C-alpha positions in Angstrom: 107.1 157.5 102.7 108.6 155.6 105.7 111.7 153.5 105.4 113.7 151.6 108.1 117.5 151.6 108.0 118.9 149.3 109.2 115.9 147.2 108.2 113.7 145.5 110.8 113.6 142.6 111.2 116.1 141.5 108.5 119.0 143.3 110.1 120.6 144.8 106.9 121.8 148.2 106.0 120.8 150.1 102.9 123.5 151.3 100.4 124.1 155.0 100.0 122.8 154.8 96.4 119.5 153.2 97.6 119.0 156.0 100.1 119.6 158.6 97.4 117.1 156.8 95.2 114.5 157.0 98.0 115.1 160.7 98.2 114.7 161.2 94.5 111.4 159.1 94.5 110.0 161.3 97.3 111.0 164.5 95.5 109.5 163.3 92.2 106.1 162.4 93.9 106.0 165.4 96.3 106.3 163.2 99.4 107.8 163.6 102.9 110.4 161.0 103.6 110.8 159.6 107.1 113.8 157.4 107.9 113.5 155.2 111.0 117.1 154.8 112.2 116.4 153.3 115.6 119.0 150.5 114.9 121.6 152.8 113.4 124.1 152.3 116.2 123.5 148.5 116.5 125.7 147.4 113.6 128.0 144.5 114.3 130.6 142.5 112.5 129.5 139.4 110.6 132.4 137.8 108.6 130.0 135.4 107.0 128.1 138.3 105.4 130.6 139.5 102.8 128.2 142.0 101.2 127.4 143.8 104.4 127.4 147.5 104.1 128.2 150.2 106.8 125.4 152.1 108.2 124.6 155.4 106.4 122.3 157.9 107.9 120.0 160.0 105.8 121.4 163.0 107.7 124.8 162.4 106.1 123.4 162.8 102.5 123.8 165.9 100.3 121.2 164.9 97.8 121.5 167.8 95.4 125.3 167.6 95.4 125.4 163.8 95.0 122.7 163.5 92.4 122.5 166.9 90.7 118.8 167.0 91.3 117.0 169.7 93.2 115.7 168.3 96.6 113.5 169.9 99.2 115.4 169.2 102.5 112.5 170.3 104.6 110.7 167.1 103.8 113.4 164.7 105.0 113.1 163.6 108.6 114.8 161.0 110.8 113.4 159.3 113.9 115.5 157.6 116.6 115.1 156.7 120.3 116.4 154.9 123.4 114.6 151.6 123.0 116.9 149.7 120.6 120.4 151.2 120.3 120.4 152.0 124.0 118.7 148.8 125.2 116.0 150.7 127.1 112.6 149.6 125.8 110.8 150.5 128.9 111.7 154.2 128.9 109.7 155.0 125.8 111.6 158.0 124.6 111.7 159.0 120.9 113.5 161.7 118.9 112.6 163.5 115.7 115.4 165.1 113.8 114.5 167.5 111.0 117.2 170.1 110.6 115.5 172.0 107.7 111.9 172.2 108.9 111.5 174.5 112.0 107.8 174.7 111.4 107.4 171.0 111.9 109.5 171.1 115.0 107.2 173.9 116.5 104.1 171.8 115.6 105.5 168.7 117.2 106.5 170.7 120.3 102.9 171.7 120.7 101.5 168.2 120.4 104.3 166.8 122.7 102.8 168.9 125.6 100.1 166.2 125.8 102.6 163.3 125.8 105.5 164.5 128.1 108.6 162.4 128.6 108.9 161.0 132.1 111.5 162.6 134.4 113.5 159.3 134.9 113.7 158.8 131.1 114.7 162.4 130.6 117.4 162.3 133.2 118.8 158.9 132.1 119.0 159.7 128.4 120.5 163.1 129.0 123.1 161.6 131.3 123.9 158.8 128.8 124.5 161.4 126.0 126.5 163.9 128.0 128.4 162.0 130.7 132.1 162.6 130.3 133.0 159.6 132.4 134.1 156.5 130.5 134.7 153.0 132.1 137.8 152.6 130.0 140.7 154.8 129.0 140.3 153.9 125.3 136.9 155.7 125.1 136.6 159.5 125.4 133.0 159.5 126.9 130.5 157.0 128.3 128.5 157.2 125.1 131.5 156.3 123.0 132.2 153.3 125.3 128.6 152.2 125.3 128.3 152.2 121.5 131.6 150.2 121.1 130.7 147.7 123.9 127.2 147.2 122.6 128.5 146.4 119.1 131.1 144.0 120.6 128.5 142.1 122.5 126.1 142.0 119.5 128.9 140.6 117.4 129.6 137.9 120.0 125.9 137.1 120.5 125.2 136.8 116.7 128.3 134.6 116.2 127.1 132.3 119.0 123.5 131.9 117.7 124.6 131.6 114.1 127.2 128.9 114.9 124.8 126.9 117.1 122.1 126.7 114.3 124.5 126.1 111.4 126.2 123.2 113.2 122.8 121.6 113.4 122.0 122.1 109.7 119.7 125.1 110.1 120.2 128.0 107.6 120.7 131.5 109.0 120.0 134.6 107.0 122.8 137.1 106.6 122.5 140.2 108.7 124.8 142.8 110.3 122.5 145.0 112.3 119.7 145.0 114.9 118.9 142.5 117.6 117.4 139.8 115.5 118.4 136.6 113.7 116.4 134.9 110.9 116.7 131.1 111.0 115.2 128.6 108.6 113.7 126.1 111.1 110.9 125.1 108.7 112.9 122.9 106.4 115.0 121.4 109.3 112.0 120.6 111.4 109.8 119.4 108.5 107.3 122.3 108.8 105.3 122.5 105.6 102.2 124.3 106.7 101.3 127.2 109.0 99.7 124.7 111.4 103.1 123.0 111.7 104.7 126.3 112.5 102.1 127.2 115.1 102.6 123.8 116.8 106.3 124.3 116.9 105.9 127.8 118.2 103.7 126.6 121.1 106.1 123.8 121.9 109.0 126.2 122.1 106.9 128.6 124.2 106.1 125.8 126.6 109.8 125.1 126.9 110.6 128.8 127.8 111.7 130.0 124.3 109.8 132.7 122.4 110.2 132.4 118.6 108.9 135.2 116.3 106.5 133.5 113.9 106.4 134.2 110.2 102.7 135.1 110.7 100.8 137.0 109.5 102.6 136.3 106.2 102.8 132.7 105.0 106.6 132.5 105.3 106.9 129.2 107.2 109.0 127.9 104.4 111.3 130.9 104.7 112.4 131.9 108.2 111.6 132.4 111.8 112.8 135.2 114.0 115.0 135.0 117.1 116.1 137.9 119.4 119.8 138.1 120.3 120.8 138.2 123.9 124.2 138.0 125.5 126.7 135.1 125.1 126.6 134.4 128.8 122.9 135.2 129.5 119.7 135.1 127.6 121.0 133.7 124.3 122.7 130.8 126.0 119.7 130.0 128.1 117.4 130.1 125.1 119.7 127.8 123.1 119.7 125.4 126.0 115.9 125.3 126.1 115.2 125.2 122.3 115.8 121.5 121.6 113.7 120.5 124.6 110.7 122.4 123.1 111.0 120.6 119.8 111.8 117.1 118.6 115.5 116.8 119.5 116.1 114.3 116.7 115.8 117.2 114.3 118.2 119.5 116.0 120.6 117.0 117.6 120.6 114.3 115.0 119.9 111.5 117.6 116.8 110.0 119.2 117.7 110.7 122.8 118.3 114.1 124.5 121.7 114.8 126.1 122.8 117.4 128.6 124.5 120.6 127.5 128.3 120.9 127.2 130.5 123.5 128.9 129.4 127.1 128.7 131.3 129.0 126.0 132.0 131.9 128.4 133.2 129.7 131.3 136.2 127.6 130.2 135.2 126.6 126.6 135.4 129.4 124.0 133.3 127.3 121.5 129.6 126.5 121.6 129.2 122.8 122.5 128.6 120.3 119.7 125.6 118.8 121.5 123.2 121.1 123.3 119.9 119.4 124.2 117.8 119.3 127.4 114.8 117.2 128.3 111.6 119.0 129.0 111.8 118.0 132.6 115.3 119.4 132.9 114.2 122.7 131.4 111.3 123.0 133.8 113.5 122.1 136.8 116.3 124.5 135.8 114.3 127.3 134.3 114.4 129.7 137.2 117.8 128.6 138.4 119.2 129.2 134.9 117.6 132.6 134.8 119.1 133.5 138.1 122.5 132.4 136.9 122.2 134.5 133.8 121.3 137.6 135.9 124.5 137.1 137.9 126.6 136.8 134.8 129.5 139.2 134.5 128.1 140.2 131.1 124.5 141.3 131.3 122.2 140.5 128.4 121.6 143.0 125.6 118.3 142.7 123.8 
């Protein structure tokens, strides 16, 4: 049995009681339980989500002590990696943690000989985990600083994206983990069929914004998926482009498109009330905007 905690793509954390119930279910049915915790360190603050729970790793559970039921620890496994929590998708390095199953570790070690980790990924990940140097005095190690800083930036990016859509009448699903944001564009844009959603998806793509479709499931009436970036980089650039790819009357409440207001990270702490660009402006500024984002003092996290 495979579970994901925090969940992907909903961005929510499971309760301790839920995790224990999964363990009991696996024990009852003689199953191995694999917990994918690749977003475990990417938990952020979301004041609007009052029922948000802290992240609990399967490795922190003492199933027998907490439930009074016998549990085979050798069948509980956790997987993690660099790609999400450490913002390093391209390095392709994964980790299996199974403290009570040395036989499985030996078996995996044999198969891993055919799929060796690259030397750059090995060196970078080892340095990230073990480096004693911290950019700030408030953090003991680089890893400690990185986790705190990543969470701070995720909190800011989510607040920016959520505020931008909610001020335009678009519902945003509650979440407190991961790199995604579910938004209900369907009801705001008048999408009532999968064909409408596909058309909107293509219009956004032509404008330089990638929107995760609800396909293959027919969820066009529910939500679409966005990926969070940084407040001064990819998130802001994407929000600038979004109305140009769609009918601005839906997102801006007016028939004409208007230029964006001040950048929230450069003199104005709030997202602008009006943020719409024409398709021509998006095409003209696309690469210029990307260059500006890359020079930003706060690089994107995605």
